[in-house]
C-alpha positions as CSV (number, residue, x, y, z in Angstrom):
1,M,14.9,-14.5,7.2
2,S,15.2,-14.8,10.9
3,D,13.0,-16.9,13.2
4,Q,9.6,-15.5,14.0
5,S,8.8,-15.1,17.7
6,L,5.2,-15.6,18.9
7,S,4.9,-14.3,22.4
8,T,1.9,-15.6,24.5
9,S,0.9,-14.5,28.0
10,S,0.5,-17.3,30.6
11,S,-1.5,-15.3,33.1
12,D,-5.2,-14.8,32.8
13,E,-5.5,-11.9,35.2
14,D,-4.9,-8.3,34.2
15,V,-3.6,-9.3,30.8
16,D,-4.6,-7.4,27.6
17,P,-5.9,-10.0,25.2
18,E,-4.2,-8.2,22.4
19,S,-0.8,-9.0,23.9
20,E,-1.5,-12.7,23.8
21,H,-0.9,-12.8,20.0
22,E,2.2,-10.7,19.5
23,L,4.3,-11.6,16.4
24,C,7.6,-10.3,15.2
25,G,10.2,-11.2,12.6
26,T,11.9,-10.4,9.3
27,L,9.8,-9.9,6.2
28,S,10.7,-8.5,2.8
29,K,8.9,-5.2,2.2
30,W,8.5,-3.5,-1.1
31,T,10.1,-0.1,-0.8
32,N,10.1,1.5,-4.2
33,Y,10.8,0.8,-7.8
34,I,14.5,1.7,-7.4
35,H,15.4,-0.5,-4.4
36,G,12.6,-3.1,-4.8
37,W,12.3,-5.7,-1.9
38,Q,14.2,-5.0,1.3
39,D,14.3,-7.0,4.5
40,R,12.6,-5.2,7.4
41,W,11.9,-6.2,11.0
42,V,8.1,-6.3,11.4
43,V,6.3,-6.2,14.7
44,L,2.6,-7.0,15.3
45,K,1.5,-5.8,18.7
46,N,-1.6,-4.1,20.2
47,N,-3.5,-4.2,17.0
48,T,-0.7,-2.3,15.3
49,L,1.6,-3.5,12.5
50,S,5.0,-1.6,12.7
51,Y,8.3,-2.1,10.9
52,Y,11.9,-1.2,11.6
53,K,14.9,-1.2,9.3
54,S,16.4,-4.1,11.4
55,E,16.0,-5.7,14.7
56,D,19.0,-3.9,16.1
57,E,17.6,-0.5,15.2
58,R,14.3,-0.9,17.2
59,E,15.5,1.6,19.8
60,Y,15.6,4.3,17.1
61,G,11.8,4.0,16.5
62,C,9.7,2.5,13.9
63,R,9.7,3.7,10.2
64,G,6.0,3.2,9.8
65,S,2.9,1.6,11.3
66,L,-0.6,0.6,10.4
67,C,-3.7,0.3,12.6
68,L,-5.4,-3.0,12.0
69,S,-8.9,-1.8,12.9
70,K,-9.8,-1.2,9.2
71,A,-7.0,-3.0,7.5
72,V,-7.6,-5.3,4.5
73,I,-5.3,-8.4,4.2
74,T,-5.0,-9.8,0.7
75,P,-2.9,-12.9,0.0
76,H,-1.3,-12.6,-3.5
77,E,-2.9,-14.7,-6.3
78,F,0.3,-16.0,-7.8
79,D,3.1,-15.4,-5.2
80,E,2.6,-17.9,-2.4
81,C,4.9,-16.0,0.0
82,R,3.4,-12.5,-0.5
83,L,0.6,-10.7,1.4
84,D,-0.7,-7.1,1.0
85,V,-1.9,-5.1,4.0
86,S,-3.9,-2.0,3.0
87,V,-5.6,0.8,5.0
88,N,-7.4,3.2,2.7
89,D,-4.7,4.3,0.1
90,N,-1.7,3.1,2.2
91,V,-0.6,-0.4,1.0
92,W,2.2,-2.5,2.4
93,Y,3.5,-5.2,0.1
94,L,5.2,-8.0,2.3
95,R,6.8,-11.3,1.5
96,A,7.5,-14.1,3.9
97,E,10.2,-16.7,3.6
98,D,7.7,-19.5,2.8
99,P,3.9,-20.0,2.5
100,D,3.5,-21.5,6.0
101,L,5.1,-18.4,7.5
102,R,2.9,-16.1,5.4
103,Q,-0.2,-18.0,6.6
104,Q,0.9,-17.6,10.2
105,W,1.2,-13.8,9.7
106,I,-2.2,-13.6,8.0
107,E,-4.0,-15.6,10.7
108,T,-2.3,-13.5,13.5
109,I,-3.2,-10.2,11.7
110,E,-6.8,-11.3,11.2
111,L,-7.0,-12.2,14.9
112,H,-5.7,-8.8,15.9
113,K,-8.1,-7.2,13.5
114,A,-11.1,-9.1,14.9
115,E,-10.1,-8.0,18.5
116,S,-9.7,-4.4,17.4
117,G,-13.5,-3.8,16.7
118,Y,-15.1,-1.0,18.8
119,G,-17.6,-3.5,20.2
120,S,-15.0,-5.7,21.8
121,E,-14.3,-5.5,25.5
122,S,-10.5,-4.9,25.0
123,S,-11.2,-2.0,22.7
124,L,-13.6,-0.4,25.1
125,R,-11.1,-0.7,27.9
126,H,-8.2,0.6,25.8
127,H,-10.1,3.5,24.2
128,G,-12.9,4.0,26.8
129,S,-12.0,7.5,27.9
130,M,-11.7,8.9,24.4
131,L,-14.9,7.2,23.2
132,S,-16.8,8.7,26.1
133,L,-15.6,12.2,25.3
134,T,-16.5,11.9,21.7
135,S,-19.8,10.3,22.3
136,A,-20.7,13.0,24.9
137,T,-20.0,15.8,22.5
138,S,-21.3,14.1,19.4
139,G,-24.9,15.0,20.1
140,L,-24.2,18.8,19.8
141,S,-24.0,20.6,16.6
142,T,-20.6,22.4,16.2
143,T,-21.0,23.7,12.7
144,S,-22.0,27.2,13.7
145,T,-23.6,29.2,16.6
146,S,-26.8,29.7,14.7
147,S,-27.2,26.0,14.0
148,F,-26.5,25.3,17.7
149,R,-29.3,27.7,18.7
150,K,-31.7,26.1,16.3
151,A,-30.9,22.7,17.6
152,H,-31.3,24.0,21.2
153,S,-34.7,25.5,20.4
154,L,-35.9,22.3,18.8
155,R,-34.9,20.3,21.8
156,E,-36.9,22.7,24.0
157,K,-40.0,22.2,21.9
158,L,-39.6,18.5,22.0
159,A,-39.3,18.7,25.8
160,E,-42.6,20.7,25.8
161,M,-44.1,17.9,23.7
162,E,-43.1,15.4,26.3
163,T,-44.7,17.5,29.1
164,F,-47.9,17.9,27.1
165,R,-48.0,14.2,26.4
166,D,-47.7,13.4,30.2
167,I,-50.6,15.8,31.0
168,L,-52.7,14.5,28.2
169,C,-52.2,10.9,29.3
170,K,-53.3,11.8,32.9
171,Q,-56.4,13.6,31.6
172,V,-57.3,10.6,29.4
173,D,-57.0,8.3,32.4
174,T,-59.2,10.6,34.5
175,L,-61.9,10.8,31.9
176,Q,-61.7,7.1,31.4
177,R,-62.3,6.5,35.1
178,Y,-65.2,9.0,35.0
179,F,-66.9,7.2,32.1
180,D,-66.3,3.8,33.7
181,N,-68.1,5.0,36.9
182,C,-70.9,6.4,34.9
183,A,-71.4,3.1,33.1
184,S,-71.4,1.2,36.4
185,G,-74.1,3.5,38.0
186,D,-76.5,3.1,35.0
187,H,-76.3,-0.6,35.4
188,R,-77.3,-0.5,39.1
189,D,-80.4,1.7,38.4
190,E,-81.6,-0.8,35.8
191,Y,-81.3,-3.7,38.2
192,H,-83.5,-2.0,40.9
193,R,-86.2,-1.0,38.4
194,D,-86.5,-4.5,37.2
195,K,-86.9,-5.8,40.8
196,V,-89.8,-3.4,41.6
197,L,-91.8,-4.4,38.5
198,E,-91.7,-8.0,39.7
199,D,-93.7,-7.2,42.9
200,D,-97.5,-7.7,43.2
201,E,-99.4,-4.6,42.0
202,D,-101.8,-4.9,45.0
203,D,-99.0,-4.7,47.6
204,F,-97.1,-2.1,45.6
205,P,-97.3,1.1,47.7
206,T,-98.1,4.4,46.2
207,S,-95.0,6.4,46.1
208,R,-94.8,10.0,46.9
209,P,-93.0,12.2,44.7
210,D,-91.2,14.0,47.5
211,G,-89.6,11.2,49.4
212,D,-88.9,7.5,49.7
213,L,-91.8,6.9,52.3
214,L,-94.9,5.5,50.7
215,L,-98.5,4.9,51.9
216,N,-100.1,1.4,51.9
217,N,-103.8,0.5,51.8
218,N,-104.3,1.3,55.5
219,S,-103.0,4.8,54.9
220,S,-100.0,4.1,57.3
221,K,-96.5,5.2,56.5
222,E,-94.2,2.3,56.0
223,K,-90.7,2.3,54.5
224,L,-90.9,-0.6,52.1
225,F,-87.4,-0.3,50.5
226,P,-84.9,2.3,50.2
227,L,-84.2,3.7,46.7
228,T,-80.6,3.3,45.7
229,S,-79.1,6.7,45.6
230,H,-76.5,7.2,42.8
231,K,-74.1,10.0,42.7
232,G,-71.4,10.8,40.1
233,P,-67.8,10.2,40.9
234,T,-66.7,12.6,43.5
235,G,-63.8,15.0,42.9
236,I,-64.2,15.1,39.1
237,D,-65.1,18.4,37.4
238,F,-66.1,17.2,34.0
239,K,-66.3,20.7,32.6
240,G,-62.9,21.7,34.0
241,E,-61.4,18.5,32.7
242,A,-62.8,19.2,29.2
243,I,-61.4,22.7,29.2
244,T,-58.0,21.4,30.3
245,F,-58.1,18.7,27.7
246,K,-58.8,21.3,25.0
247,S,-56.0,23.6,26.2
248,T,-53.5,20.7,26.2
249,T,-54.4,19.6,22.6
250,E,-54.1,23.2,21.5
251,G,-50.7,23.4,23.1
252,I,-49.6,20.2,21.4
253,L,-50.8,21.5,18.0
254,S,-49.0,24.8,18.4
255,T,-45.8,23.1,19.4
256,L,-46.1,20.7,16.5
257,S,-46.6,23.6,14.1
258,H,-43.5,25.3,15.5
259,C,-41.4,22.1,15.2
260,I,-42.6,21.6,11.6
261,E,-41.7,25.2,10.8
262,M,-38.2,24.8,12.2
263,M,-37.7,21.5,10.5
264,V,-38.7,23.0,7.2
265,K,-36.1,25.7,7.6
266,R,-33.4,23.2,8.6
267,E,-34.4,21.0,5.6
268,E,-33.7,23.9,3.3
269,S,-30.3,24.5,4.9
270,W,-29.4,20.8,4.7
271,Q,-30.6,20.7,1.1
272,R,-28.2,23.5,0.2
273,R,-25.4,21.6,2.0
274,L,-26.4,18.4,0.2
275,D,-26.2,20.2,-3.1
276,K,-22.8,21.5,-2.3
277,E,-21.5,18.1,-1.3
278,L,-23.0,16.6,-4.5
279,E,-21.1,19.2,-6.5
280,R,-17.9,18.5,-4.6
281,R,-18.3,14.8,-5.2
282,R,-18.9,15.3,-8.9
283,R,-15.7,17.3,-9.1
284,V,-13.8,14.7,-7.2
285,E,-15.1,11.9,-9.4
286,E,-14.1,13.8,-12.5
287,A,-10.6,14.5,-11.0
288,Y,-10.3,10.8,-10.2
289,K,-11.3,9.7,-13.7
290,S,-8.8,12.2,-15.2
291,A,-6.0,11.0,-12.9
292,L,-6.8,7.4,-13.7
293,T,-6.7,8.1,-17.4
294,E,-3.3,9.8,-17.0
295,L,-2.0,7.0,-14.9
296,K,-2.9,4.5,-17.6
297,K,-1.0,6.6,-20.1
298,K,2.1,6.7,-18.0
299,S,4.8,4.0,-18.4
300,H,5.8,4.0,-14.7
301,Y,3.8,2.1,-12.1
302,G,4.7,2.0,-8.4
303,G,3.7,-1.4,-7.1
304,P,5.4,-4.8,-7.4
305,D,2.5,-6.2,-9.5
306,Y,3.9,-4.2,-12.5
307,E,7.5,-5.4,-12.3
308,E,9.0,-7.8,-14.7
309,G,7.7,-11.4,-14.5
310,P,5.2,-13.9,-15.9
311,N,2.3,-12.3,-13.9
312,S,3.1,-8.6,-14.6
313,L,0.1,-6.4,-15.2
314,I,2.0,-4.2,-17.6
315,N,2.0,-5.2,-21.3
316,E,5.1,-5.6,-23.5
317,D,4.9,-2.2,-25.2
318,E,4.5,-0.4,-21.9
319,F,7.4,-2.4,-20.4
320,F,9.9,-1.4,-23.1
321,D,8.6,2.2,-23.0
322,A,9.3,2.3,-19.3
323,V,12.7,0.8,-19.7
324,E,13.6,3.4,-22.4
325,A,12.3,6.2,-20.2
326,A,14.5,4.9,-17.3
327,L,17.5,4.6,-19.5
328,D,17.1,8.1,-20.8
329,K,16.9,9.4,-17.2
330,Q,20.1,7.5,-16.4
331,D,21.8,9.1,-19.5
332,K,20.9,12.6,-18.3
333,I,22.3,11.8,-14.8
334,E,25.5,10.4,-16.5
335,E,25.9,13.5,-18.5
336,Q,25.7,15.7,-15.4
337,S,28.2,13.4,-13.5
338,E,30.7,13.5,-16.4
339,K,30.9,17.3,-16.1
340,C,31.9,17.0,-12.5
341,R,34.2,14.0,-13.0
342,T,38.0,14.5,-12.6
343,S,40.5,12.3,-14.3
344,R,43.2,10.5,-12.3
345,P,46.6,9.4,-13.5
346,I,47.1,5.8,-14.4
347,T,50.2,4.1,-13.1
348,L,51.3,1.0,-15.1
349,S,54.0,-1.7,-14.6
350,P,54.9,-2.9,-18.1
351,D,55.6,-6.5,-17.3
352,V,53.1,-7.2,-14.6
353,Y,50.5,-8.9,-16.9
354,C,52.9,-10.7,-19.2
355,S,53.3,-14.0,-17.3
356,I,50.5,-16.6,-17.3
357,S,49.6,-17.7,-13.8
358,S,47.9,-20.9,-12.9
359,H,44.6,-21.2,-10.9
360,R,41.4,-23.3,-11.0
361,Y,40.0,-21.3,-14.0
362,S,43.2,-21.3,-16.1
363,T,41.8,-23.7,-18.7
364,K,38.6,-21.8,-19.0
365,V,40.4,-18.5,-19.4
366,E,42.6,-19.9,-22.2
367,E,39.5,-21.1,-24.0
368,M,37.8,-17.7,-23.7
369,V,40.9,-15.8,-24.9
370,H,41.4,-18.1,-27.9
371,S,37.7,-17.8,-28.9
372,H,37.7,-14.0,-28.7
373,M,41.0,-13.6,-30.6
374,T,39.7,-15.9,-33.3
375,Y,36.3,-14.3,-34.0
376,S,36.3,-10.8,-32.5
377,L,38.9,-9.3,-34.7
378,Q,37.3,-10.5,-38.0
379,D,35.7,-7.9,-40.2
380,V,32.4,-8.2,-42.1
381,G,31.9,-11.7,-43.5
382,G,34.5,-14.4,-42.8
383,D,33.9,-17.3,-40.4
384,A,32.3,-15.1,-37.8
385,N,29.9,-13.6,-40.3
386,W,29.7,-10.2,-38.7
387,Q,27.0,-7.9,-40.1
388,L,27.3,-4.1,-39.8
389,I,24.1,-2.7,-38.3
390,T,25.0,0.9,-37.4
391,E,27.9,3.4,-38.0
392,E,28.5,6.8,-36.4
393,G,31.8,8.4,-37.1
394,E,34.6,6.1,-35.9
395,M,32.1,4.0,-34.0
396,K,30.8,0.9,-35.8
397,V,28.5,-1.8,-34.3
398,Y,28.2,-5.3,-35.7
399,R,26.0,-8.3,-35.0
400,R,26.1,-12.0,-35.9
401,E,23.8,-15.0,-35.2
402,V,25.0,-17.8,-33.0
403,E,23.1,-20.8,-31.6
404,E,24.3,-22.3,-28.4
405,N,22.6,-25.2,-26.7
406,G,19.5,-24.6,-28.7
407,V,19.3,-20.9,-27.7
408,V,19.8,-18.2,-30.4
409,L,22.3,-15.6,-29.3
410,D,23.0,-12.2,-31.0
411,P,26.6,-11.3,-30.1
412,L,27.4,-7.6,-30.6
413,K,30.7,-6.0,-31.5
414,A,31.6,-2.4,-31.3
415,T,34.8,-0.9,-32.7
416,H,36.3,2.5,-32.2
417,A,39.6,4.4,-32.5
418,V,41.0,6.7,-29.8
419,K,44.1,8.9,-30.3
420,G,46.7,9.6,-27.6
421,V,46.4,6.5,-25.5
422,T,47.8,3.0,-25.6
423,G,45.9,-0.3,-25.6
424,H,47.6,-1.2,-22.3
425,E,46.3,2.0,-20.7
426,V,42.7,1.4,-21.9
427,C,42.6,-2.2,-20.8
428,H,44.1,-1.4,-17.4
429,Y,41.6,1.4,-16.9
430,F,38.8,-1.0,-17.9
431,W,40.0,-3.9,-15.7
432,D,41.3,-2.3,-12.5
433,T,38.4,-2.0,-10.0
434,V,40.0,1.1,-8.6
435,Y,38.8,3.1,-11.6
436,R,35.5,1.2,-12.0
437,N,33.2,4.0,-10.7
438,D,35.0,6.5,-12.9
439,W,33.4,5.2,-16.1
440,E,30.7,2.6,-15.0
441,T,27.4,4.4,-14.2
442,T,25.1,1.4,-14.3
443,V,26.6,-0.4,-11.3
444,E,25.0,0.1,-8.0
445,H,27.5,-1.9,-5.9
446,F,30.4,-4.2,-6.5
447,N,33.1,-6.0,-4.5
448,V,36.0,-8.3,-5.3
449,V,35.0,-11.8,-4.1
450,E,38.3,-13.5,-4.7
451,T,41.7,-12.7,-6.1
452,L,43.0,-15.6,-8.1
453,S,46.2,-14.0,-9.3
454,D,47.7,-10.6,-9.9
455,K,45.7,-10.4,-13.2
456,A,42.6,-12.4,-12.4
457,V,39.8,-11.6,-9.9
458,I,36.3,-12.7,-9.3
459,I,33.9,-9.8,-8.9
460,Y,30.2,-9.6,-7.7
461,Q,28.2,-6.5,-8.7
462,T,24.6,-5.4,-8.8
463,H,23.4,-3.1,-11.5
464,K,21.0,-0.2,-11.0
465,R,17.4,-1.1,-11.5
466,V,15.7,0.0,-14.6
467,W,12.0,0.0,-13.7
468,P,9.9,-2.1,-14.4
469,A,12.6,-4.6,-15.1
470,T,13.8,-6.7,-12.2
471,Q,17.2,-5.8,-10.8
472,R,20.2,-7.8,-12.2
473,D,23.3,-9.0,-10.5
474,V,26.4,-10.7,-12.0
475,L,29.2,-12.8,-10.7
476,Y,32.1,-13.0,-13.1
477,L,35.8,-13.6,-13.5
478,S,37.8,-10.7,-14.9
479,V,41.2,-11.3,-16.4
480,I,43.7,-9.0,-18.2
481,R,46.2,-10.5,-20.7
482,K,48.9,-9.3,-23.0
483,I,48.6,-11.1,-26.3
484,L,52.1,-12.1,-27.5
485,S,52.8,-11.2,-31.1
486,T,54.1,-13.8,-33.6
487,N,55.9,-11.2,-35.8
488,E,57.2,-7.7,-35.7
489,N,54.4,-6.2,-37.8
490,E,51.6,-7.1,-35.4
491,P,50.5,-4.3,-33.1
492,D,50.9,-4.4,-29.4
493,T,47.6,-6.1,-28.2
494,W,46.0,-6.3,-24.8
495,L,42.8,-8.1,-23.8
496,V,40.4,-8.0,-20.9
497,C,38.0,-10.9,-20.7
498,N,35.0,-11.1,-18.3
499,F,32.8,-14.3,-18.1
500,S,30.3,-15.6,-15.6
501,V,31.4,-18.2,-13.0
502,D,29.9,-19.7,-9.8
503,H,31.0,-19.1,-6.2
504,D,29.7,-20.8,-3.0
505,G,29.8,-17.5,-1.1
506,Y,27.4,-15.7,-3.6
507,P,24.5,-17.9,-4.6
508,P,21.6,-16.5,-6.6
509,T,18.9,-14.6,-4.6
510,S,15.2,-14.1,-5.2
511,R,15.8,-10.3,-5.1
512,C,17.8,-10.1,-8.3
513,I,18.1,-12.1,-11.6
514,R,21.5,-13.5,-12.0
515,A,22.8,-12.4,-15.5
516,K,25.3,-14.4,-17.5
517,I,28.0,-12.5,-19.4
518,N,30.8,-13.2,-21.8
519,V,32.5,-10.0,-22.8
520,A,35.9,-9.0,-24.0
521,M,37.8,-5.8,-24.8
522,I,40.7,-6.0,-27.2
523,C,42.9,-3.0,-27.6
524,Q,45.6,-2.7,-30.2
525,T,48.2,0.1,-30.2
526,L,49.1,1.5,-33.6
527,V,52.1,3.8,-33.9
528,S,52.7,6.1,-36.8
529,P,56.4,7.2,-37.3
530,P,56.9,10.9,-36.6
531,E,58.4,13.2,-39.3
532,G,62.1,13.7,-39.3
533,N,64.0,12.8,-36.2
534,K,61.3,13.7,-33.7
535,E,60.5,11.5,-30.8
536,I,57.3,9.5,-30.7
537,S,54.6,11.4,-28.8
538,R,51.0,10.6,-28.0
539,D,50.0,12.4,-31.2
540,N,51.6,9.4,-33.0
541,I,49.7,6.8,-31.0
542,L,46.3,5.4,-32.0
543,C,44.4,2.8,-30.0
544,K,42.0,0.6,-31.9
545,I,39.3,-0.8,-29.5
546,T,37.2,-3.8,-30.2
547,Y,34.5,-4.6,-27.6
548,V,32.5,-7.9,-27.9
549,A,29.5,-8.9,-25.8
550,N,27.5,-12.0,-26.2
551,G,23.9,-10.9,-26.1
552,C,24.2,-7.2,-24.9
553,L,26.3,-4.1,-25.4
554,P,27.0,-2.5,-22.0
555,V,27.5,1.2,-21.3
556,V,31.3,1.0,-21.8
557,S,30.8,0.9,-25.6
558,A,29.0,4.3,-25.4
559,N,31.8,5.6,-23.2
560,L,34.3,4.8,-25.9
561,R,33.2,7.8,-27.8
């Protein structure tokens, strides 16, 4: 993992707040069940999470991006270095180098997500023009021309309702003033009548019905007091106002009836649409349940939660079913590749492997060679206690139980006989890395780490992943040896021994499980004398092959057939 870079802006003016929390660095991203976890350069900027194949390839463009507006960030329950970022059905599985780095990424992503809401100031400034366009057009119906006309007619009727409401409010105010003035006039008339009754009856003048001048006892005209003259509010035509009020209410009722009629028609249309959507939803739910049922039946799952490990979501039966399905698929690919494979001539130097060279693993090599020559060539029974488990033509497979450091091992042995080749040729073809890809189909990549001698090399190789098992790698020493015979009757014998070793340049990684191996191929050349004085040909040569593996039987045993 490379160092993470957190870029922060120091200026407070004309700076996008989203750019204040930029984060970039290398994270492991789950690619697929074949390649597993791969290092990717991840950049968090402007509310967007993007990734590149590497930091040097940023100029070629990102390989994918996620908008954090609606993203869901989920820290893994068991893996302290893993976080999942999902947007709808798109899920990114990411792993940081350590838990602190994962927490830094989570906090920064959550900060960007909080700032990406549509109510935030930065979001409005960044997306203002587009939001204004969409909001301006969102009020119009774009489903069809008829629905547009209906909506337009309804808006016109609602506008008429607004006009009628304003007229009606003004009429109500006018009538209210009229009634207030009438009530005020009646109060003044009552006040004057009460004051007249309080005067003395003798001095009270006789009023004339035709005026406000009254005669006193001396028959002289004298204006005692003027009568208060009350007139209704000027400028108000009560009858006209009543007619206008009636017309306004009739207009309101008519418009309301029209609106209700249109709304009933639209309700029927929307009900039909709702029924169609409910039917679509029902079909989608049925398809989802059917797909989910089929997914549960399948043995292949796409996420890292189903890969091999103590917290795997896949049970043991499904795990082995998936492994068998993947192996069957690899067998088909191998059969197709064998049809296109061309054989290459093998060049041998007879004495190149005869001498015993000295290096730091010489003692270990001698121990391994002695152990294999002691137990591998034994038949059923004996000290090795080999048990025959299967037989197919010349191919026989044996097994025996061995306990080493408290661990029970099941070494396997396969024997086969091939005509027309020598043991030296078979061992050389098996040992020399030049021909490795000609017969080995399970290896994804290999390279020679160190050459100890002309017959001993240290090799590192990664095997193709068999989903859902975790990918395996192996670091081993491979040596080829000619076994010297003690008498003339013993056949010419060659041996290739591969066993695991350690190397400072290739420590175990979290991406692969480091497998331990201890295998040997022993090839004996048997020559049958030709008839008469004929020369020995390949028809007289038979190679007896014995392949031994402690714990597993690789693909080479199948290729022996």
